[in-house]
N, C-alpha and C positions, 0 to 999 in steps of 0.2 A: 361344609362338611358336616359329622357331626360325627364328635369328640368317641375315646371308649365309649365315657360312662352312658350318652345317648342311644350309640347302638345297641348296648344289653338290654336300655328299654324298652327299646324298641324290639326288641328282640321277645321282649317280656308285655308288653304290649300284642304282638302278632302272636304272642303261648292263649293269652289270656281272650278274645276275642275270634269267631270266625265266621267265613267269607259266609255273606249273607247268601243264603238257600237259591230266592231266585231276585239276580239281584234287578235293579233300576239300572236303565238306559243312562248313560252320564257319562258327561261329554261336551262340546260346544260350549256354551261359553263359562262354563265350569274349568275351561283354561284343557281342554286335554280330557286323557284319560281316568281316572279315579274307579277305586277297584269300593263297595260296600262292605260290613263287615260286621259285624255283630256282635253282639258283649250284652252279659248278665244287666241286676240293674249293679249290683255293686263295679264292677266294671267300666260300668257305662259312666256311673256317676265320677268315677277317677277317670278316665281317656278323654271322659270328652267334653274337658276342661281344659283340656293342652292343645289347642288349638294348633299352637304352630307346631307342635307333633304329627297328626292331622293332616294338615296343610304339607312340611313338606314329603310325608308319609301316600299324596295325595288319596288319602281316610275319606272316607263318608262313612262316622261311626252310626249307626241305631239299636235300640234293644232289642234283644233277642223277639224273636218270633213268638214265644210263648205268654209273653209278656199278652199280648190279644190288641195289644196300641192298631186304628183302622190305618190305611194308606193316609188320611188327611192327617192325622195325626204325626207318621212318620216323616210327611214331606214336611211336619212344619219343622219338624227337630231337625231334619235338614237345610230347611233357611236359612233358624237361627244357627245352626253352624256355619254357615255360608258367610253368618252378617246382613242377611235380607232378612227382609220383612212381608209378609205377608200378603200373597201374590193377590189382584185387586178380584175381587169375592171372597178370596178368604176374607175370615175374622181375625184373632188373636187366643180367639177359643181352641180351635182343636191344640194347642200350644198349651194352654190350659192346662189342655186332661190328659194331653201325655204326661207332665211331666208333674199333676198329682196321681197319673199311674204310676211313676218313678218311685215321689215319694212314700205310695201304697204300699208298695212291692219290699220297699226298701227297709222301711215299720215292720214290718212278717220277716223281717230277718232271710231275705230272699237272695 
């Protein structure tokens, strides 16, 4: 169970992210039902590094839609978040491109 400080940070997480407009069906091997949330590049950079919180809250976090990532890049970020490697037929290229797009957005101060 999360202590008071963790509950406050959970609330900040929920306030700085939003539900994904077109959530992908999530379940099965992911261990039940998870929600998909999105955040701007700065908040994504902060919260994506907190894997324990994301797992505890059962949240899959993606960058905001306006960043313009492809579905393949989104999937690569989710796989990295879940600690899975690329699926057969996928290369690490999509993950590298997604991370590059995030770094560019952060460098522009978005």
